Backbone as a chain_set.jsonl record, in Angstrom:
{"seq": "XXXXXXXXXXXXXXXXXXXXXXXXXXXXXXXXXXXXXXXXXXXXXXXXXXXXXXXXXXXXXXXXXXXXXXXXXXXXXXXXXXXXXXXXXXXXXXXXXXXXXXXXXXXXXXXXXXXXXXXXXXXXXXXXXXXXXXXXXXXXXXXXXXXXXXXXXXXXXXXXXXXXXXX", "coords": {"N": [[20.326, 47.767, 21.014], [19.558, 45.683, 22.894], [17.838, 44.346, 20.952], [19.421, 43.561, 18.862], [21.086, 41.681, 19.976], [19.285, 39.702, 20.53], [18.317, 38.981, 18.171], [20.79, 38.101, 17.037], [21.343, 35.832, 18.605], [18.984, 34.492, 17.98], [18.965, 34.04, 15.192], [21.566, 32.35, 15.232], [20.681, 30.095, 16.556], [18.654, 29.036, 14.886], [20.218, 28.672, 12.7], [21.851, 26.299, 13.651], [20.024, 24.494, 13.809], [19.061, 24.305, 11.474], [21.317, 23.173, 10.201], [21.215, 20.387, 11.386], [19.074, 19.175, 10.614], [16.845, 17.464, 8.314], [16.541, 16.832, 4.8], [15.556, 19.548, 2.264], [13.128, 18.712, 1.947], [12.114, 17.672, 4.092], [12.352, 15.008, 4.072], [14.149, 12.029, 4.908], [16.325, 10.148, 6.281], [16.941, 9.528, 9.823], [19.691, 9.325, 12.057], [21.158, 7.536, 14.512], [23.419, 6.657, 17.511], [24.723, 3.797, 18.618], [25.532, 2.011, 21.452], [28.066, 0.818, 21.095], [29.25, 2.031, 19.171], [28.496, 1.886, 16.593], [26.406, 3.237, 13.831], [23.362, 3.276, 12.783], [20.573, 3.307, 10.789], [17.316, 4.699, 11.163], [14.492, 2.787, 11.117], [12.233, 2.805, 7.953], [8.978, 4.293, 7.755], [5.887, 2.971, 6.328], [3.947, 4.654, 4.443], [1.903, 4.496, 2.207], [1.116, 1.988, -0.531], [1.021, 1.208, -3.898], [0.037, -0.928, -6.289], [-0.152, -2.611, -9.636], [-3.252, -3.757, -10.735], [-4.044, -6.616, -12.362], [-5.251, -8.603, -14.844], [-5.94, -12.346, -15.468], [-4.172, -12.915, -17.762], [-2.094, -10.868, -17.89], [-2.879, -8.394, -18.314], [-2.979, -4.705, -17.624], [-5.301, -3.47, -15.563], [-6.328, -1.705, -13.698], [-5.576, -0.069, -10.536], [-4.488, -0.969, -7.327], [-4.186, 0.438, -4.104], [-2.736, 0.566, -1.099], [-3.035, 1.962, 1.841], [-1.753, 3.093, 5.102], [-3.361, 3.73, 8.004], [-4.456, 5.341, 11.033], [-6.735, 3.704, 11.867], [-6.088, 1.155, 10.797], [-5.234, -0.748, 7.948], [-6.205, 0.825, 4.858], [-7.625, 0.319, 1.779], [-8.041, 1.128, -1.816], [-9.237, 0.289, -4.41], [-9.37, 0.74, -8.075], [-10.598, 0.144, -11.06], [-11.176, -0.977, -14.391], [-12.535, -2.623, -17.218], [-13.747, -5.05, -16.383], [-16.293, -7.656, -15.673], [-19.42, -6.306, -15.79], [-21.134, -6.015, -12.263], [-21.165, -7.517, -8.935], [-18.152, -8.19, -7.771], [-16.657, -10.372, -5.745], [-13.955, -9.716, -3.12], [-10.692, -10.265, -1.513], [-8.023, -10.387, 0.814], [-4.839, -12.403, 0.533], [-2.662, -14.064, 1.775], [-0.032, -14.353, 0.661], [2.155, -12.849, -1.968], [1.988, -12.471, -5.114], [0.586, -13.293, -8.933], [-0.09, -15.379, -10.013], [-0.7, -18.575, -11.157], [-1.189, -20.092, -8.833], [-2.64, -18.198, -7.226], [-4.406, -17.971, -5.22], [-3.697, -19.916, -3.124], [-2.258, -18.962, -0.926], [-2.822, -18.397, 2.432], [-5.841, -17.115, 3.527], [-6.236, -13.566, 4.424], [-7.885, -11.557, 4.924], [-11.326, -10.936, 4.337], [-12.753, -8.769, 2.1], [-15.225, -6.115, 1.158], [-17.522, -6.596, -1.797], [-16.51, -5.623, -5.093], [-18.007, -3.325, -6.622], [-18.992, -3.267, -9.935], [-19.74, -1.348, -12.866], [-22.244, -1.053, -15.76], [-20.576, 0.214, -17.579], [-18.129, -1.275, -17.097], [-16.526, -0.14, -15.123], [-15.116, 0.136, -12.083], [-14.949, 0.864, -8.619], [-13.64, 0.999, -5.083], [-13.344, 1.805, -1.947], [-12.123, 1.035, 1.029], [-11.635, -0.203, 4.485], [-9.411, -2.693, 5.42], [-8.509, -3.97, 7.677], [-7.625, -4.161, 11.089], [-4.903, -3.772, 11.235], [-1.511, -3.223, 10.654], [-0.045, -1.945, 7.853], [2.631, -2.691, 7.144], [2.735, -5.322, 7.981], [1.424, -6.597, 5.595], [3.243, -6.224, 3.683], [5.437, -7.785, 3.871], [8.168, -10.186, 3.544], [7.171, -12.439, 2.156], [4.67, -11.326, 1.086], [1.507, -9.823, -0.056], [-1.368, -10.764, -1.734], [-4.237, -9.024, -3.547], [-7.184, -10.12, -4.308], [-9.423, -10.325, -7.0], [-12.543, -11.669, -7.09], [-14.341, -13.547, -9.628], [-17.745, -11.939, -10.788], [-20.948, -13.199, -9.799], [-22.072, -15.753, -11.859], [-20.311, -15.501, -13.662], [-18.376, -16.503, -16.126], [-14.86, -17.507, -16.584], [-12.107, -17.185, -18.708], [-10.143, -20.199, -20.066], [-10.105, -21.454, -17.61], [-9.301, -20.018, -15.343], [-8.994, -18.706, -12.005], [-9.394, -16.454, -10.868], [-10.58, -12.826, -11.5], [-9.117, -10.505, -11.135], [-5.982, -9.163, -10.024], [-3.712, -7.841, -7.619], [-0.635, -7.439, -6.285], [1.622, -7.211, -3.482], [4.843, -6.697, -2.189], [7.428, -7.009, -0.108]], "CA": [[21.362, 46.921, 21.41], [18.82, 44.2, 23.164], [17.145, 43.571, 19.749], [20.345, 42.982, 17.771], [21.472, 40.456, 20.645], [18.277, 38.87, 20.577], [18.309, 38.863, 16.75], [21.9, 37.468, 16.706], [20.968, 34.412, 19.276], [17.83, 33.362, 17.391], [19.362, 33.697, 13.918], [22.439, 31.43, 15.41], [20.1, 29.055, 16.857], [18.24, 28.583, 13.638], [21.394, 28.004, 11.729], [22.342, 25.237, 14.355], [18.655, 23.503, 13.659], [19.049, 23.759, 10.106], [22.305, 22.237, 9.85], [21.031, 19.305, 11.851], [17.776, 18.932, 10.185], [16.568, 16.608, 7.132], [16.75, 17.863, 3.407], [14.714, 20.495, 2.254], [11.592, 18.213, 1.725], [11.515, 17.075, 5.118], [12.471, 13.53, 3.862], [15.312, 11.481, 5.009], [16.635, 9.333, 7.528], [17.785, 10.002, 11.153], [20.85, 8.35, 12.341], [21.416, 7.362, 16.094], [24.633, 6.021, 17.681], [24.533, 2.819, 19.312], [26.598, 2.309, 22.537], [29.148, 0.062, 20.559], [29.948, 3.303, 18.202], [27.986, 1.904, 15.377], [25.604, 3.933, 13.578], [22.052, 2.633, 12.451], [19.279, 4.224, 9.978], [16.042, 4.479, 11.623], [13.74, 2.407, 10.25], [11.382, 3.628, 7.103], [7.722, 3.735, 8.271], [5.193, 2.729, 5.109], [2.691, 5.235, 4.381], [1.025, 3.885, 1.052], [1.785, 1.092, -1.459], [0.163, 1.241, -5.114], [0.297, -1.918, -7.044], [-1.298, -2.592, -10.512], [-4.374, -4.739, -10.82], [-4.145, -7.153, -13.673], [-6.147, -9.992, -15.125], [-5.028, -13.726, -15.339], [-3.458, -12.658, -18.831], [-1.057, -9.752, -17.279], [-3.036, -6.997, -18.871], [-3.495, -4.041, -16.527], [-6.971, -3.325, -15.575], [-6.305, -0.607, -12.915], [-4.594, -0.296, -9.544], [-5.063, -1.069, -5.864], [-3.429, 1.282, -3.289], [-3.071, 0.238, 0.455], [-2.568, 2.898, 2.894], [-1.506, 3.126, 6.926], [-4.17, 4.872, 8.674], [-4.629, 5.111, 12.486], [-7.613, 2.636, 12.273], [-5.475, -0.114, 10.256], [-4.934, -0.488, 6.576], [-7.099, 1.017, 3.801], [-7.476, -0.355, 0.346], [-8.572, 1.641, -2.571], [-9.307, -0.219, -5.731], [-9.775, 1.244, -9.213], [-10.527, -1.099, -11.975], [-11.734, -1.086, -15.475], [-12.495, -3.835, -18.031], [-14.076, -5.964, -15.517], [-17.716, -7.783, -15.95], [-20.275, -5.802, -14.641], [-21.71, -6.797, -11.353], [-20.533, -7.185, -7.605], [-17.124, -9.02, -7.503], [-15.932, -10.281, -4.272], [-12.632, -9.559, -2.97], [-9.929, -10.931, -0.453], [-6.465, -10.555, 0.581], [-4.339, -13.633, 0.578], [-1.042, -13.937, 2.663], [1.361, -14.686, -0.132], [2.356, -12.052, -3.096], [2.041, -13.015, -6.51], [-0.699, -13.156, -9.386], [0.222, -16.598, -10.761], [-1.839, -19.645, -11.139], [-1.412, -20.402, -7.379], [-2.685, -16.967, -6.213], [-5.388, -18.301, -4.078], [-3.34, -21.175, -2.719], [-2.117, -18.687, 0.225], [-3.766, -18.17, 3.725], [-6.479, -15.879, 3.523], [-5.971, -12.468, 5.42], [-9.238, -10.717, 5.094], [-12.413, -10.654, 3.173], [-13.218, -7.192, 1.773], [-16.403, -5.826, 0.419], [-17.328, -6.611, -3.117], [-15.982, -4.529, -6.027], [-19.232, -2.933, -7.561], [-18.78, -2.747, -11.439], [-20.828, -0.648, -13.471], [-22.355, -1.549, -17.014], [-19.574, 0.423, -18.492], [-17.015, -2.074, -16.822], [-15.694, 0.649, -14.518], [-15.594, -0.263, -10.78], [-14.341, 1.865, -7.516], [-14.218, 0.823, -3.936], [-12.345, 2.339, -0.866], [-12.555, 0.069, 2.255], [-11.0, -0.543, 5.705], [-9.097, -3.763, 5.067], [-8.582, -4.652, 9.078], [-7.008, -3.538, 12.077], [-3.434, -4.305, 10.96], [-0.773, -2.196, 9.914], [0.473, -2.191, 6.423], [3.974, -3.404, 7.178], [2.308, -7.026, 8.017], [1.171, -6.986, 4.3], [4.193, -5.891, 2.861], [6.574, -8.791, 4.056], [9.081, -10.969, 2.188], [6.106, -13.413, 1.25], [3.892, -10.349, 0.608], [0.175, -10.258, -0.002], [-2.098, -10.402, -2.904], [-5.251, -8.606, -3.281], [-7.655, -11.029, -5.252], [-10.812, -10.217, -7.128], [-12.952, -12.91, -7.967], [-15.518, -13.362, -10.654], [-19.182, -11.87, -10.291], [-21.834, -14.276, -9.805], [-22.47, -16.206, -12.959], [-19.216, -14.906, -14.606], [-17.443, -17.709, -16.554], [-13.559, -17.141, -16.81], [-11.787, -17.861, -19.702], [-8.985, -20.717, -19.641], [-9.929, -22.034, -16.245], [-8.859, -19.006, -14.534], [-9.896, -18.873, -10.625], [-9.781, -15.116, -10.44], [-10.776, -12.002, -12.355], [-7.962, -9.469, -11.224], [-4.924, -9.347, -9.07], [-2.723, -6.89, -7.109], [0.373, -7.92, -5.36], [2.435, -6.44, -2.659], [5.713, -7.556, -1.42], [8.445, -6.44, 0.726]], "C": [[20.643, 45.665, 21.809], [18.417, 43.298, 22.09], [18.278, 42.806, 18.797], [21.17, 41.734, 18.608], [20.696, 39.417, 20.514], [18.223, 38.082, 19.06], [19.243, 37.635, 16.581], [21.625, 35.946, 17.23], [19.769, 33.814, 18.338], [18.342, 33.257, 16.13], [20.695, 32.545, 14.121], [21.664, 30.018, 15.623], [19.224, 28.158, 15.809], [19.058, 27.972, 12.907], [21.754, 26.82, 12.401], [21.214, 23.921, 13.864], [18.897, 23.237, 12.562], [19.936, 22.946, 9.72], [22.125, 20.607, 10.58], [19.645, 18.387, 11.274], [17.664, 17.826, 8.913], [17.004, 17.413, 5.938], [15.395, 18.552, 3.429], [13.083, 20.078, 2.346], [11.114, 17.566, 2.9], [11.771, 15.527, 5.037], [13.955, 13.212, 4.174], [15.686, 10.985, 6.311], [17.256, 9.946, 8.714], [18.644, 8.765, 11.279], [20.998, 8.599, 13.982], [22.484, 6.572, 16.285], [24.29, 5.161, 18.655], [25.483, 2.749, 20.552], [28.117, 1.714, 22.218], [29.768, 0.947, 19.385], [29.206, 3.156, 17.129], [26.74, 2.676, 14.917], [24.511, 3.09, 12.609], [21.206, 3.716, 11.882], [18.112, 3.95, 10.842], [15.093, 3.944, 10.536], [12.525, 3.078, 9.318], [9.706, 3.344, 7.884], [6.81, 3.956, 6.891], [4.19, 3.659, 5.384], [1.692, 4.79, 3.433], [1.885, 2.683, 0.155], [0.395, 0.815, -2.611], [0.792, -0.03, -6.023], [-0.919, -2.024, -8.147], [-2.246, -3.792, -10.575], [-4.295, -5.25, -12.23], [-4.963, -8.404, -13.481], [-5.088, -10.972, -15.464], [-4.026, -13.541, -16.763], [-2.095, -11.667, -18.592], [-1.411, -8.598, -17.782], [-3.703, -6.23, -17.865], [-4.815, -3.394, -16.695], [-7.05, -1.871, -14.568], [-5.365, -0.694, -11.863], [-5.469, -0.45, -8.03], [-3.682, -0.386, -4.934], [-3.755, 1.008, -1.704], [-2.179, 1.432, 1.163], [-2.701, 2.82, 4.539], [-2.391, 4.188, 7.308], [-4.165, 4.716, 10.464], [-5.519, 4.148, 12.929], [-7.505, 1.212, 11.908], [-5.273, 0.363, 8.708], [-6.124, -0.468, 5.5], [-6.634, 0.559, 2.589], [-8.484, 0.454, -0.363], [-8.172, 0.792, -3.81], [-9.858, 0.471, -6.971], [-9.54, 0.608, -10.442], [-11.57, -0.395, -13.392], [-11.365, -2.23, -16.288], [-13.014, -5.061, -17.39], [-15.451, -6.354, -16.137], [-18.315, -6.936, -14.903], [-21.04, -6.865, -13.587], [-20.701, -6.665, -10.262], [-19.361, -8.392, -7.732], [-16.42, -9.052, -6.07], [-14.627, -10.335, -4.533], [-11.951, -9.955, -1.666], [-8.612, -10.552, -0.742], [-5.946, -11.695, 1.206], [-2.926, -13.432, 0.961], [0.131, -14.571, 1.779], [1.218, -13.502, -1.543], [2.404, -12.796, -4.203], [0.705, -13.139, -7.129], [-0.581, -14.455, -10.291], [-1.03, -17.449, -10.668], [-2.209, -20.228, -9.625], [-1.878, -19.305, -6.375], [-3.622, -17.143, -5.168], [-5.224, -19.219, -3.247], [-3.069, -20.484, -1.252], [-3.23, -18.273, 1.547], [-4.333, -17.001, 3.372], [-6.417, -14.891, 4.722], [-7.144, -11.868, 5.788], [-9.976, -10.766, 3.976], [-12.732, -9.3, 3.212], [-14.624, -7.195, 1.285], [-16.329, -6.245, -0.932], [-16.895, -5.55, -3.904], [-17.22, -4.283, -6.977], [-18.543, -2.437, -9.061], [-19.714, -2.381, -12.282], [-21.035, -1.489, -14.775], [-21.344, -1.144, -18.13], [-18.214, -0.141, -18.038], [-16.129, -1.433, -15.856], [-15.981, 0.196, -12.76], [-14.341, 0.709, -9.788], [-14.626, 1.157, -6.244], [-12.774, 1.398, -2.866], [-12.997, 1.863, 0.597], [-11.439, 0.173, 3.23], [-10.714, -2.063, 5.603], [-9.192, -4.673, 6.539], [-7.773, -3.778, 9.825], [-5.443, -3.712, 11.958], [-2.546, -3.253, 10.171], [-0.04, -2.868, 8.555], [1.651, -3.076, 6.482], [3.95, -5.02, 7.276], [2.25, -7.302, 6.719], [2.328, -7.135, 3.457], [5.551, -6.403, 3.475], [7.323, -9.581, 3.219], [8.268, -11.968, 1.594], [5.297, -12.353, 0.608], [2.307, -10.796, 0.73], [-0.705, -9.977, -1.272], [-3.793, -10.103, -2.782], [-6.249, -9.308, -4.398], [-9.152, -10.636, -5.646], [-11.264, -11.038, -7.831], [-14.054, -12.678, -8.738], [-16.98, -12.835, -9.915], [-19.796, -12.903, -10.398], [-22.269, -14.622, -11.373], [-21.309, -15.795, -13.895], [-18.457, -16.212, -15.04], [-16.106, -16.907, -17.125], [-12.938, -17.8, -17.954], [-10.438, -19.092, -19.319], [-8.68, -21.34, -18.25], [-9.286, -21.286, -15.156], [-9.725, -19.014, -13.211], [-10.487, -17.426, -10.187], [-9.918, -13.942, -11.768], [-9.667, -10.957, -12.439], [-7.289, -9.761, -9.876], [-4.049, -8.307, -8.545], [-1.792, -7.427, -6.223], [1.419, -6.985, -4.908], [3.502, -6.99, -2.034], [6.808, -6.507, -0.855], [9.759, -6.511, -0.143]], "O": [[20.949, 44.616, 21.242], [18.499, 42.07, 22.061], [18.1, 41.764, 18.166], [21.822, 40.909, 17.968], [21.16, 38.284, 20.387], [18.113, 36.867, 18.888], [18.89, 36.526, 16.181], [21.668, 34.986, 16.46], [19.769, 32.617, 18.053], [18.184, 32.099, 15.742], [20.873, 31.819, 13.143], [21.956, 29.001, 14.993], [19.104, 26.934, 15.848], [18.819, 26.861, 12.435], [22.088, 26.001, 11.545], [21.511, 22.749, 13.634], [19.023, 22.045, 12.281], [19.638, 22.013, 8.974], [22.923, 19.725, 10.261], [19.365, 17.213, 11.514], [18.762, 17.347, 8.633], [17.678, 18.44, 6.007], [14.442, 18.352, 4.183], [12.128, 20.781, 2.673], [10.026, 16.993, 2.946], [11.373, 14.831, 5.972], [14.868, 13.948, 3.8], [15.281, 11.509, 7.348], [18.071, 10.857, 8.569], [18.47, 7.63, 10.834], [20.948, 9.698, 14.534], [22.71, 5.733, 15.413], [23.594, 5.577, 19.581], [26.323, 3.649, 20.553], [29.123, 2.013, 22.862], [30.728, 0.532, 18.736], [29.071, 4.189, 16.472], [25.902, 2.751, 15.815], [24.927, 2.31, 11.752], [21.121, 4.839, 12.379], [18.013, 2.79, 11.241], [14.91, 4.425, 9.418], [11.816, 3.897, 9.902], [9.406, 2.298, 8.459], [6.943, 5.039, 6.321], [3.553, 3.58, 6.435], [0.545, 4.695, 3.87], [3.108, 2.551, 0.207], [-0.741, 0.411, -2.365], [1.968, -0.018, -6.384], [-2.104, -1.749, -7.957], [-1.718, -4.893, -10.414], [-4.445, -4.493, -13.19], [-5.266, -9.025, -12.462], [-3.893, -10.772, -15.679], [-2.983, -14.191, -16.689], [-1.092, -11.903, -19.265], [-0.581, -7.69, -17.828], [-4.688, -6.645, -17.255], [-5.291, -2.907, -17.721], [-7.914, -1.034, -14.831], [-4.332, -1.324, -12.085], [-6.63, -0.158, -7.742], [-2.495, -0.674, -5.088], [-4.856, 1.214, -1.193], [-0.984, 1.694, 1.027], [-3.753, 2.49, 5.086], [-2.22, 5.366, 6.997], [-3.722, 3.659, 10.915], [-5.4, 3.656, 14.052], [-8.228, 0.291, 12.288], [-5.175, 1.53, 8.33], [-6.853, -1.433, 5.27], [-5.441, 0.406, 2.329], [-9.604, 0.61, 0.123], [-7.006, 0.625, -4.168], [-11.028, 0.823, -6.817], [-8.399, 0.505, -10.891], [-12.449, 0.463, -13.302], [-10.271, -2.791, -16.227], [-12.691, -6.135, -17.898], [-15.897, -5.621, -17.019], [-18.019, -6.792, -13.717], [-21.422, -8.013, -13.813], [-19.669, -6.001, -10.365], [-19.775, -9.549, -7.788], [-15.844, -8.154, -5.458], [-14.076, -10.739, -5.557], [-12.681, -9.977, -0.676], [-8.067, -10.394, -1.834], [-6.413, -12.074, 2.28], [-2.175, -12.635, 0.398], [1.073, -15.204, 2.256], [0.109, -13.384, -2.064], [2.957, -13.894, -4.13], [-0.295, -13.136, -6.411], [-1.103, -14.378, -11.404], [-2.12, -17.102, -10.213], [-3.3, -20.713, -9.324], [-1.682, -19.315, -5.159], [-3.569, -16.382, -4.202], [-6.17, -19.586, -2.55], [-3.491, -21.127, -0.291], [-4.379, -17.878, 1.35], [-3.709, -16.012, 2.988], [-6.528, -15.305, 5.875], [-7.393, -11.673, 6.978], [-9.525, -10.675, 2.834], [-12.967, -8.712, 4.267], [-15.162, -8.269, 1.017], [-15.199, -6.321, -1.415], [-16.899, -4.447, -3.357], [-17.399, -4.971, -7.982], [-17.783, -1.485, -9.234], [-20.625, -3.189, -12.464], [-20.294, -2.441, -15.02], [-21.169, -1.733, -19.197], [-17.192, 0.382, -18.484], [-15.039, -1.962, -15.638], [-17.127, -0.031, -12.372], [-13.232, 1.099, -10.152], [-15.751, 0.667, -6.139], [-11.567, 1.344, -3.102], [-14.054, 2.231, 1.11], [-10.352, 0.607, 2.85], [-11.704, -2.79, 5.688], [-9.758, -5.764, 6.617], [-7.266, -2.769, 9.337], [-4.887, -3.774, 13.054], [-2.929, -2.594, 9.205], [0.375, -4.013, 8.38], [1.64, -4.153, 5.887], [4.797, -5.798, 6.836], [2.956, -8.251, 6.38], [2.425, -8.032, 2.619], [6.557, -5.702, 3.589], [6.999, -9.588, 2.031], [8.626, -12.401, 0.498], [5.223, -12.498, -0.612], [1.888, -11.764, 1.363], [-0.651, -8.849, -1.761], [-4.526, -10.795, -2.076], [-5.991, -8.931, -5.542], [-10.026, -10.611, -4.78], [-10.821, -11.345, -8.937], [-14.728, -11.663, -8.562], [-17.322, -13.182, -8.784], [-19.288, -13.746, -11.138], [-22.791, -13.731, -12.042], [-21.611, -15.819, -15.089], [-17.951, -16.91, -14.161], [-16.166, -15.947, -17.893], [-13.237, -18.974, -18.177], [-9.775, -18.867, -18.306], [-7.584, -21.656, -17.788], [-8.79, -21.843, -14.176], [-10.93, -19.266, -13.234], [-11.49, -17.168, -9.522], [-9.417, -14.177, -12.867], [-9.273, -10.533, -13.525], [-7.767, -10.363, -8.915], [-3.507, -7.784, -9.519], [-2.299, -7.963, -5.237], [2.0, -6.17, -5.623], [3.211, -7.869, -1.222], [6.908, -5.337, -1.224], [10.822, -6.089, 0.31]]}, "num_chains": 1, "name": "protein.A"}
């Protein structure tokens, strides 16, 4: 008898908790009532953002992934089709990969992207001790890959590759 009652109580509690939970993937917003009776959704927390890495003509060369970590924002760059050598990289405080991509305020200098003789480069680094949501604001942020030392760019371009993230 005690087992049946304990099982029934446990099943009822589980049913109540399930009805109050998010969807089956654990994804979904939670809602909270304000004092004035209005309901607002809890803001989304960014985990990662991926953007295409493009050359000045707009051809896709790879990806740049920005990830929130407890230490700050991590940046992972994967590229192909760049000139072999070490390509300096930086974050610029305005999104966009047009002619004026370098005109924005510098946010962080990043380590150089090493590109092999097979024209493939990859780098995973901590960009800084700041949150990803600071980079993904309404102005956005651009990751700029500069030319390797001695590299001449076509048509007066100032950068080799760019990835832009915006809010």
